[in-house]
N, CA and C of each residue as an Amber inpcrd file, in Angstrom:
protein
   423
   2.0870000 -24.8820000  -0.2150000   2.0450000 -25.4280000  -1.5360000
   3.4720000 -25.7180000  -1.9700000   3.7150000 -26.8820000  -2.4140000
   5.0550000 -27.2390000  -2.8480000   5.0230000 -27.7230000  -4.2840000
   6.1240000 -27.4820000  -4.9470000   6.3070000 -27.9690000  -6.3080000
   7.5370000 -28.8510000  -6.2920000   7.3500000 -30.1200000  -6.5070000
   8.4450000 -31.0910000  -6.5350000   9.2750000 -31.0420000  -5.2560000
   8.6010000 -30.9330000  -4.1180000   9.2820000 -31.0340000  -2.8360000
   9.8730000 -29.7410000  -2.3060000   9.8590000 -28.6380000  -3.0610000
  10.4160000 -27.3880000  -2.5660000   9.2850000 -26.4090000  -2.2700000
   9.4320000 -25.6080000  -1.2230000   8.3650000 -24.6640000  -0.9050000
   8.2780000 -23.5840000  -1.9780000   7.0830000 -23.1660000  -2.2390000
   6.8570000 -22.1390000  -3.2460000   7.3430000 -20.7960000  -2.7280000
   7.8540000 -19.9750000  -3.6080000   8.3170000 -18.6570000  -3.2060000
   7.1420000 -17.7180000  -2.9230000   5.9350000 -18.1010000  -3.2920000
   4.7640000 -17.2580000  -3.1160000   4.0070000 -17.5680000  -1.8320000
   4.4620000 -18.5010000  -1.0320000   3.7320000 -18.8640000   0.1770000
   3.6410000 -17.7130000   1.1760000   4.6820000 -16.8880000   1.2770000
   4.7020000 -15.8390000   2.2800000   4.2870000 -14.4750000   1.7540000
   4.0210000 -14.3550000   0.4700000   3.6210000 -13.0690000  -0.0730000
   2.2290000 -12.7390000   0.4220000   2.0820000 -11.5330000   0.9530000
   0.8090000 -11.0310000   1.4180000   0.2550000 -11.8470000   2.5840000
   1.1330000 -12.4510000   3.3570000   0.7020000 -13.2650000   4.4950000
   0.5460000 -12.3810000   5.7340000  -0.4380000 -12.6890000   6.5440000
  -0.6490000 -11.9740000   7.7980000   0.1640000 -12.6650000   8.8760000
   0.8970000 -11.8710000   9.6290000   1.7250000 -12.4310000  10.6970000
   1.4930000 -11.6440000  11.9770000   1.7730000 -12.2930000  13.0760000
   1.7030000 -11.6310000  14.3690000   2.8670000 -10.6620000  14.4750000
   2.6390000  -9.4960000  15.0670000   3.6910000  -8.5010000  15.2210000
   4.7820000  -9.0670000  16.1230000   6.0690000  -9.0190000  15.6830000
   7.1370000  -9.6650000  16.4510000   7.5600000  -8.9020000  17.6940000
   7.2580000  -7.6250000  17.7960000   7.6790000  -6.8310000  18.9480000
   6.6650000  -6.8990000  20.0700000   6.6810000  -5.8350000  20.8770000
   5.7070000  -5.7410000  21.9650000   4.3090000  -5.6690000  21.3820000
   3.3530000  -6.1950000  22.1190000   1.9690000  -6.1030000  21.6670000
   1.5450000  -4.6390000  21.6450000   0.9580000  -4.1980000  20.5510000
   0.5550000  -2.7890000  20.4660000  -0.6810000  -2.5040000  21.3040000
  -0.7710000  -1.2610000  21.7490000  -1.9560000  -0.8480000  22.4930000
  -3.0930000  -0.5830000  21.5110000  -4.2660000  -0.3400000  22.0460000
  -5.4250000  -0.0560000  21.2070000  -5.2100000   1.2460000  20.4360000
  -4.5940000   2.2330000  21.0770000  -4.3170000   3.4990000  20.3980000
  -3.3180000   3.3080000  19.2570000  -2.3090000   2.4890000  19.4660000
  -1.3380000   2.2210000  18.3980000  -1.9930000   1.5000000  17.2280000
  -2.8680000   0.5590000  17.5280000  -3.5950000  -0.1280000  16.4550000
  -4.4690000   0.8550000  15.6870000  -5.0890000   1.7960000  16.4020000
  -5.9550000   2.7820000  15.7470000  -5.1380000   3.7090000  14.8450000
  -3.9740000   4.1640000  15.3170000  -3.1280000   5.0250000  14.4870000
  -2.6120000   4.2880000  13.2570000  -2.2420000   3.0460000  13.4250000
  -1.7670000   2.2570000  12.2870000  -2.8770000   2.0590000  11.2660000
  -4.0730000   1.7780000  11.7410000  -5.2210000   1.6190000  10.8500000
  -5.5600000   2.9360000  10.1620000  -5.4730000   4.0340000  10.9040000
  -5.7320000   5.3590000  10.3370000  -4.7800000   5.6770000   9.1940000
  -3.5370000   5.2420000   9.3010000  -2.5810000   5.5460000   8.2430000
  -2.9740000   4.8660000   6.9340000  -3.4840000   3.6440000   7.0060000
  -3.9290000   2.9540000   5.7850000  -5.2040000   3.5650000   5.2270000
  -6.1720000   3.8330000   6.0970000  -7.4280000   4.4040000   5.6240000
  -7.2290000   5.8270000   5.1070000  -6.3140000   6.5590000   5.7250000
  -5.9980000   7.9040000   5.2410000  -5.3240000   7.8940000   3.8870000
  -4.5890000   6.8400000   3.5940000  -3.9370000   6.7230000   2.2880000
  -4.9720000   6.5590000   1.1750000  -6.1240000   5.9920000   1.4820000
  -7.1820000   5.8570000   0.4820000  -7.7720000   7.2210000   0.1510000
  -7.9130000   8.0720000   1.1520000  -8.5850000   9.3550000   0.9690000
  -7.6330000  10.4380000   0.4610000  -6.5150000  10.6380000   1.1350000
  -5.6070000  11.7450000   0.7990000  -4.2480000  11.2800000   0.2970000
  -4.1890000  10.1460000  -0.3340000  -2.9740000   9.5370000  -0.8720000
  -1.8850000   9.5490000   0.2120000  -0.7220000  10.2030000   0.0790000
   0.3240000  10.0040000   1.0920000   0.3000000  10.9770000   2.2710000
  -0.6580000  11.9010000   2.3270000  -0.6110000  12.9560000   3.3480000
  -0.7870000  12.3960000   4.7560000  -1.8580000  11.6720000   5.0120000
  -2.1250000  11.1710000   6.3690000  -1.0940000  10.1380000   6.8150000
  -0.6970000   9.1660000   5.9620000   0.3540000   8.2470000   6.4250000
   1.6640000   8.9570000   6.7670000   2.0090000   9.9900000   6.0150000
   3.2420000  10.7260000   6.3290000   3.1060000  11.4930000   7.6460000
   1.9290000  12.0650000   7.9000000   1.7190000  12.7520000   9.1790000
   1.7840000  11.7800000  10.3490000   1.1470000  10.6250000  10.2040000
   1.1970000   9.6090000  11.2660000   2.6340000   9.1430000  11.4600000
   3.3580000   8.9610000  10.3750000   4.7560000   8.5340000  10.4540000
   5.5960000   9.5640000  11.2050000   5.4260000  10.8430000  10.8860000
   6.2100000  11.8900000  11.5410000   5.8610000  12.0240000  13.0240000
   4.6040000  11.8380000  13.3700000   4.1810000  11.9630000  14.7710000
   4.6570000  10.7800000  15.6080000   4.5790000   9.5770000  15.0610000
   4.8130000   8.3780000  15.8730000   6.1090000   7.6440000  15.5580000
   7.0050000   8.2340000  14.7970000   8.1940000   7.4750000  14.3880000
   9.1370000   7.1520000  15.5330000   9.1480000   7.9610000  16.5840000
  10.0420000   7.6770000  17.7050000   9.3250000   7.0350000  18.8890000
   8.0030000   7.0170000  18.8580000   7.2690000   6.5190000  20.0230000
   6.8090000   5.0800000  19.8840000   6.4830000   4.6510000  18.6720000
   5.9520000   3.2980000  18.4980000   6.4990000   2.6840000  17.2190000
   7.2100000   1.5940000  17.3630000   7.7420000   0.9010000  16.1980000
   6.6150000   0.3040000  15.3590000   5.5570000  -0.1470000  16.0070000
   4.4050000  -0.7200000  15.3070000   3.7470000   0.3240000  14.4010000
   3.4500000   1.4890000  14.9470000   2.8010000   2.5510000  14.1690000
   3.7450000   3.0440000  13.0800000   5.0290000   3.1870000  13.3990000
   5.9980000   3.6550000  12.4230000   6.0700000   2.7150000  11.2240000
   6.0970000   1.3980000  11.4810000   6.1920000   0.4360000  10.3910000
   4.9530000   0.4900000   9.5010000   3.7780000   0.5140000  10.1280000
   2.5350000   0.5460000   9.3500000   2.3750000   1.8650000   8.5970000
   2.7050000   2.9840000   9.2360000   2.5970000   4.2740000   8.5500000
   3.5760000   4.3490000   7.3780000   4.7840000   3.8090000   7.5520000
   5.7550000   3.7990000   6.4610000   5.2610000   2.9400000   5.3060000
   4.6900000   1.7840000   5.6150000   4.1810000   0.9310000   4.5370000
   2.9950000   1.5810000   3.8300000   2.0990000   2.2220000   4.5750000
   0.9600000   2.9080000   3.9550000   1.4390000   4.0490000   3.0670000
   2.4210000   4.8030000   3.5380000   2.9690000   5.8900000   2.7210000
   3.6730000   5.3420000   1.4900000   4.3810000   4.2400000   1.6360000
   5.0570000   3.6300000   0.4850000   4.0570000   3.1470000  -0.5640000
   2.9600000   2.5420000  -0.1230000   1.9310000   2.1130000  -1.0660000
   1.3500000   3.3320000  -1.7780000   1.0190000   4.3730000  -1.0090000
   0.4150000   5.5680000  -1.5960000   1.3710000   6.2550000  -2.5720000
   2.6400000   6.3560000  -2.2100000   3.6090000   6.9990000  -3.1010000
   3.8650000   6.1750000  -4.3550000   3.9000000   4.8610000  -4.2190000
   4.0910000   4.0010000  -5.3870000   2.9080000   4.1160000  -6.3350000
   1.6930000   4.1160000  -5.7940000   0.5010000   4.2730000  -6.6340000
   0.4930000   5.6550000  -7.2830000   0.9380000   6.6690000  -6.5590000
   1.0210000   8.0110000  -7.1270000   2.0130000   8.0520000  -8.2880000
   3.1400000   7.3720000  -8.1480000   4.1070000   7.3060000  -9.2460000
   3.5340000   6.5510000 -10.4430000   2.7910000   5.4770000 -10.1810000
   2.1180000   4.7590000 -11.2730000   1.1030000   5.6720000 -11.9640000
   0.3830000   6.4760000 -11.1920000  -0.6210000   7.3730000 -11.7680000
   0.0270000   8.4370000 -12.6490000   1.1480000   8.9830000 -12.1920000
   1.8610000   9.9700000 -13.0170000   2.3520000   9.3250000 -14.3040000
   2.8890000   8.1310000 -14.2070000   3.3560000   7.4200000 -15.4050000
   2.1930000   7.1230000 -16.3460000   1.0750000   6.6870000 -15.8040000
  -0.1000000   6.4230000 -16.6200000  -0.6420000   7.6750000 -17.2840000
  -0.5700000   8.8000000 -16.5760000  -1.0040000  10.0630000 -17.1670000
  -0.1200000  10.4490000 -18.3420000   1.1700000  10.2720000 -18.1870000
   2.0880000  10.5740000 -19.2840000   1.7890000   9.6850000 -20.4910000
   1.5890000   8.4070000 -20.2450000   1.2640000   7.4860000 -21.3410000
  -0.0730000   7.8620000 -21.9720000  -1.0480000   8.2170000 -21.1460000
  -2.3470000   8.6390000 -21.6620000  -2.2540000   9.8850000 -22.5280000
  -1.4320000  10.8500000 -22.1150000  -1.2390000  12.0670000 -22.9230000
  -0.5810000  11.7180000 -24.2480000   0.4010000  10.8370000 -24.2100000
   1.0460000  10.4370000 -25.4620000   0.0710000   9.7210000 -26.4020000
  -0.7830000   8.8610000 -25.8420000  -1.7750000   8.1780000 -26.6730000
  -2.8080000   9.1690000 -27.2080000  -3.1180000  10.2040000 -26.4060000
  -4.1290000  11.1690000 -26.8400000  -3.6760000  12.0050000 -28.0230000
  -2.3860000  12.0110000 -28.3190000  -1.9420000  12.7110000 -29.5240000
  -2.5130000  12.0470000 -30.7660000  -2.8090000  10.7520000 -30.6800000
  -3.4720000  10.0550000 -31.7810000  -4.9610000  10.3600000 -31.7320000
  -5.6130000   9.9460000 -30.6360000  -7.0310000  10.2590000 -30.4400000
  -7.3450000  10.1420000 -28.9520000  -8.1570000  11.0640000 -28.4510000
  -8.4680000  11.0460000 -27.0270000  -9.3640000   9.8650000 -26.6660000
 -10.1290000   9.3610000 -27.5990000 -10.9740000   8.1970000 -27.3400000
 -10.1120000   6.9670000 -27.0460000  -9.0430000   6.8040000 -27.8230000
  -8.1400000   5.6760000 -27.5900000  -7.4450000   5.8080000 -26.2370000
  -7.0720000   7.0350000 -25.8770000  -6.4030000   7.2500000 -24.5880000
  -7.3200000   6.8710000 -23.4290000  -8.5730000   7.2800000 -23.5030000
  -9.5200000   6.9480000 -22.4350000  -9.8470000   5.4610000 -22.4420000
  -9.9980000   4.8960000 -23.6380000 -10.3480000   3.4720000 -23.7400000
  -9.2280000   2.5790000 -23.2180000  -7.9870000   3.0010000 -23.3700000
  -6.8620000   2.1830000 -22.9160000  -6.5170000   2.4660000 -21.4560000
  -6.3410000   3.7370000 -21.1250000  -5.8400000   4.0710000 -19.7970000
  -6.9260000   4.1110000 -18.7220000  -8.1880000   4.2680000 -19.1100000
  -9.2740000   4.2630000 -18.1150000  -9.3580000   2.9510000 -17.3570000
  -9.4750000   1.8170000 -18.0520000  -9.5040000   0.5380000 -17.3330000
  -8.2110000   0.2230000 -16.5920000  -7.0830000   0.6280000 -17.1450000
  -5.8050000   0.3930000 -16.4610000  -5.7660000   1.1630000 -15.1440000
  -6.2030000   2.4190000 -15.1770000  -6.2210000   3.2350000 -13.9580000
  -7.2100000   2.6820000 -12.9340000  -8.3820000   2.2600000 -13.3900000
  -9.3850000   1.7120000 -12.4670000  -8.8920000   0.4170000 -11.8230000
  -8.2720000  -0.4430000 -12.6140000  -7.7370000  -1.6880000 -12.0720000
  -6.6240000  -1.4130000 -11.0560000  -5.7160000  -0.5000000 -11.3860000
  -4.6170000  -0.1690000 -10.4650000  -5.1160000   0.4290000  -9.1630000
  -6.0870000   1.3370000  -9.2530000  -6.6210000   1.9520000  -8.0440000
  -7.3690000   0.9210000  -7.2070000  -8.1340000   0.0530000  -7.8420000
  -8.8350000  -0.9980000  -7.1020000  -7.8790000  -1.9450000  -6.4050000
  -6.7950000  -2.2830000  -7.0720000  -5.7870000  -3.1640000  -6.4830000
  -5.1270000  -2.4970000  -5.2760000  -4.8110000  -1.2190000  -5.4000000
  -4.2020000  -0.5010000  -4.2780000  -5.1570000  -0.4100000  -3.0960000
  -6.4240000  -0.1190000  -3.3570000  -7.4020000  -0.0250000  -2.2770000
  -7.5760000  -1.3710000  -1.5800000  -7.5880000  -2.4490000  -2.3500000
  -7.7470000  -3.7600000  -1.7100000  -6.5610000  -4.0760000  -0.8000000
  -5.3460000  -3.7440000  -1.2260000  -4.1840000  -3.9790000  -0.3610000
  -4.2170000  -3.0670000   0.8640000  -4.6090000  -1.8080000   0.6790000
  -4.6890000  -0.8980000   1.8170000  -5.7320000  -1.3660000   2.8330000
  -6.8780000  -1.8520000   2.3560000  -7.9110000  -2.3270000   3.2790000
  -7.4860000  -3.5980000   4.0040000  -6.8120000  -4.5080000   3.2970000
  -6.3340000  -5.7230000   3.9690000  -5.2720000  -5.3960000   5.0120000
  -4.3920000  -4.4580000   4.7000000  -3.3700000  -4.0590000   5.6680000
  -3.9910000  -3.3200000   6.8520000  -5.0180000  -2.5220000   6.5920000
  -5.7100000  -1.8320000   7.6810000  -6.3650000  -2.8440000   8.6180000
  -6.9430000  -3.8850000   8.0540000  -7.5330000  -4.9370000   8.8950000
  -6.4940000  -5.6480000   9.7380000  -5.3340000  -5.9020000   9.1640000
  -4.2630000  -6.5470000   9.9270000  -3.7730000  -5.6270000  11.0400000
  -3.6110000  -4.3390000  10.7310000  -3.1470000  -3.3890000  11.7450000
  -4.1530000  -3.2490000  12.8750000  -5.4170000  -3.3350000  12.5490000
  -6.4690000  -3.2040000  13.5540000  -6.4010000  -4.3050000  14.5980000
  -5.8970000  -5.4640000  14.2160000  -5.8080000  -6.5950000  15.1420000
  -4.3830000  -6.8520000  15.6310000  -3.5020000  -5.8440000  15.5020000
  -2.1600000  -5.9700000  16.0410000  -1.2520000  -6.8690000  15.2420000
  -1.5600000  -7.0610000  13.9770000  -0.7580000  -7.9190000  13.1150000
  -0.0790000  -7.0570000  12.0510000   0.6790000  -7.7010000  11.2000000
   1.2900000  -6.9890000  10.0780000   1.1850000  -7.8280000   8.8350000
   1.0800000  -7.1510000   7.7220000   0.9230000  -7.8040000   6.4330000
   1.8500000  -7.0850000   5.4490000   2.7200000  -7.8660000   4.8570000
   3.5860000  -7.3000000   3.8320000   2.8960000  -7.3970000   2.4840000
   3.0200000  -6.3480000   1.7060000   2.4560000  -6.3620000   0.3650000
   3.5810000  -6.6210000  -0.6340000   3.2510000  -7.0930000  -1.8230000
   4.3000000  -7.3690000  -2.8110000   5.1070000  -6.1170000  -3.1450000
   6.3630000  -6.3130000  -3.4600000   7.2770000  -5.1850000  -3.7010000
   6.8840000  -4.3630000  -4.9210000   6.1830000  -4.9430000  -5.8700000
   5.8300000  -4.1820000  -7.0600000   4.7280000  -3.1710000  -6.7970000
   3.9910000  -3.2960000  -5.6980000   2.9750000  -2.3050000  -5.3650000
   3.3970000  -1.4340000  -4.1880000   4.5190000  -1.7590000  -3.5740000
   4.9890000  -1.0190000  -2.4120000   6.5100000  -0.8740000  -2.4780000
   6.9650000   0.1160000  -3.2030000   8.4030000   0.3700000  -3.2830000
   8.8850000   0.9190000  -1.9400000   9.9900000   0.4260000  -1.4140000
  10.4580000   0.8760000  -0.0850000  11.1150000   2.2560000  -0.1460000
  10.3090000   3.2910000  -0.2190000  10.8100000   4.6510000  -0.2880000
  11.0520000   5.2350000   1.1030000  10.2120000   4.8610000   2.0590000
  10.3120000   5.3310000   3.4390000  10.5070000   4.1000000   4.3100000
  11.4390000   4.1740000   5.2340000  11.6850000   3.0280000   6.1270000
  11.4670000   3.3900000   7.5590000
């Protein structure tokens, strides 16, 4: 998509690409996929374990586990911030806090799950998918 002859800056966001290194084995694809699916269930615990186990053995698994952990940690930081805001709003009335922060939390969690599932699908087929920086702060590399 171009605007007045220049490529859009959004063309490559969330794009699926072929992994530039060696082709990953089936086991590496499974570990990379596990890191994303584990982030849905136990937030950053499983991606961090996969990262620690495979960080020196497979660059493919290390990259995917780091991205899954970064997504999980960023969402966790958003959740803590939302909880603080919800507590502050609840000083007025708890109904307002739930009415405001409930949909915000549900939307944020749904957005994170959709990115984690899309990245898990890419990892399953030996590809990689970068997520936008606002949902994946680079905390682990």
